[in-house]
N, C-alpha and C positions, 0 to 999 in steps of 0.2 A: 977620351973623357965622355961620359954619358951626356947625351943631349937633354937639356932641361925640358920639363913639360911645357906645352903651349900655355902662355900666360892667359889669364881669364879676364874678359871685359865684364866689369861689375857696374850695372846701371843703378845710380843712386836715385831711388824713388822719394825724393824730398818734396812730398806733397802734404796736405793737411787733412785729408779725409780718405775714406775707403772708396768713395765714388771717384775721386780724382785718380787714385791709384789704379782702379780698374780701367779707367779711360786710358791712362798711359800704357798699361799692359796691352791693351787692344791695339795700340799704335806701334808696337815693337815687334821685331821679327821673332818667330818662334824658336830660332836657333840660339837666342840668348838664354844662358843657363843661370847666370848669377845676378842677384839683386840685393841692393843695400836698403835696409829699413833703419831710419834714424829716429832721433828723439821726437821730432815734431809729430809725425803721424803715429808713432807708437804711443805717445802720451795722449793723443786725441782719440785713438781707437782701441788701444790695448792689444793684447796678443791676437785677437780676432783678425787683425790686419794681416797676419801671416797666412791665413787660410787660402786666399787666392794664389799665393805662391806655392803652397803645398799642392793645391789642385793642379798647378802647372808642372809639378815635379821639379821646381826650381831649387837651386842652392841659395841659402839665405845668409847674408852678412848682417847681423844685428849690431848696429853701431850705437851702443848706449854709453860708451866711454865711462864705465864705472870707476868711481874714485871715492872711497870711503874707508872706514876702519876695516881691517882684514876680515873679521867675522861677518860683517854686513855684506861685503863683496862676495865672500864664500857662499853665503845663503842666496845672494842674487844670482850667482852663476848656476847654482843648483836649480833655482826656479826657471832660469832661462833654458836650461837643458830640457825641461819638460815640453818646450815649444819646438823642438826639433830644428834648431838652427845650426849652421855649419861653422860660422865664425862669430866671435863675440869680442868687443873691444873693452879694454880697461885703460886707465892712464898709467903709464910707466912711472910718472912722478908720484904715484901713491906709495912707492917704496917697496923694498924687497919682501917684507912680510905680507903685504897686500897681494903682490903678484904671485907669491908662492901659494897663498890661500886660494886664489882664483884658479891657478893651474892644478892644484891638488883636487879641488872640487870638480873640475871638468874631467879629470882622469878617473875619479871615483864614479862618475856617471857612465863610464865605459863608452859604448858606441853612441850613446845619447849625448855625451859631453861635447860641446863645441871646441874648436881650436881657439885658444886664447891669444888675442892679438893686442899688443901694448902700443898705445899711442905715444910717440916720442914728443915731437913738437908740432902743434897744429900748423897746417900749411897757410893759415891766415897770419901767422906770426913772422916777424922779421927781426933783425938784430936789435933794433931800437926797442922792441917789445921785451926782449930778454933783459935789456938794461933797466927798463921800467920795473921789472920784477926782481931786480937785484942779482941777476945772473951775469957774472962777469965773463964767462967763457964764450967763445964764438958759437954761432949756431951749429956749425958742423961738429964741434967738439961736444956740444950739449946733446945733440941727437945721438952721436956715437956713444956717449957715456950711458944715456938712458937705454939705448938698444942693447948694450952689453949687460946692463943690470937686468933688463927684462928677460933676456935669453938665459942668463945665469940662474935666474929665479924660477925658470920653468915655462916661460911663455913659448908659444909655437912660432911666433913671428911678431913683426912690428908694423905700425903705420908710420910712414915717413914720406917726405916730399920726394918726387923723382930725382931731385938734385942730389939727394943723399943716398940714393939706391945703390949706385956702383960702389961707393965706399963701404956700405953696410954688407953688400953681397961679398965683397972681398974679406971683410972682417968676420962675418957670421957663417960663412960656408954655404954649400949648395942647398941645404935642407930648410933653412929659415924661410918662412913666408914673408914676403915684402909687399905690403899693400900700399899703393901709391895713389892718393887723390891728386888733384891739381893737374890733371891731364887736359891739355888744350891743343887745338890745331894751330899751326903756325899762323901768326898774325891775328889770332882770335883774342877778344877781350878777356882779361883774367878775372874780372869780377873781384871778389874778396880774397882770391887766392894770390899769394905773393911769390910762391916758389913753384914754378910750373915747368913742364916739358911736354913735348908731343908724345903720342902713344909709342911711336917707333923708338924714340930716344929712351923712353922708360923701359921698353923691352930690352933694348941693348944694354941698359944699365943693370938689368937683373931683376926687375919687378916680376912678381908672380900674379898679382891681381891689380888691374888698373881700374880705378873708380872714376866714373864719368857721370855727371848729372845734367846740368844745364846745356852743355853742348849737344846733347841728344834730345832732351825733353823740350828744349826751346827752339829746336831746329824747325824749319818749315816742313821738312819731311823726316821725322824721327827714325823711321825704318831705314831710309837711305843713309842717314848720318851714322846710325849704329852699324850698318853694313860696311861703310867705309872704314870705320874704326876696327872692326873685326878683320877686314882685309889688311889693314896697315899692321895689325898685330901679327897676323899670319906671315906676312912678307918679312917683317923684321925678325921674327922667330926663325924663319927658314934661313935667313942670312947668317944666323948664329950657329946653325946646325953644322 
């Protein structure tokens, strides 16, 4: 069986200004290739916030979690494609037609189109939150159903917690992208993440992209913290080969 590609460490640049983003970039090792841009800084600075990453020749995960009527999401994907991003998130709970509209728009943009990644259940949610929303099925069944819906409708992959990654890898096969936030070191505070694993555990579960924010950015030495995670990913991946 073919060895899967080395999973990517994605640093979540969850800051509120371009000045802070540039400061964080300066503190990180140059070997880091992937960065996530989320709603906070994108709303604060607009598409110009992507320019420092383009200058660095980085890969960009634009995490906007689009969720609207299909036509609106289709147009938003086309607009995002003009900004040369590699991954773009939508919410799987937007439904089949919305997912299809996003996937079709990305494909129409050819090489400029981002991979469409569907968010299943936010890693800040737990079973009691599903109950509050009237969802009776278990978290695992809920994530699994949304992941199948997304992939059937044309998405390239899904966002899931690392706890669901092994199940989804078995379900979705070797080509689906599995993006896992909620990566924490053993014994580390979880913050607002409820469903977490270590980087090595996520790699063994089949994740392709591991999203890490505060454990790197809030570390005493972000370069050393990132380097440790990169090595943990390499070792875990090597053990799978």
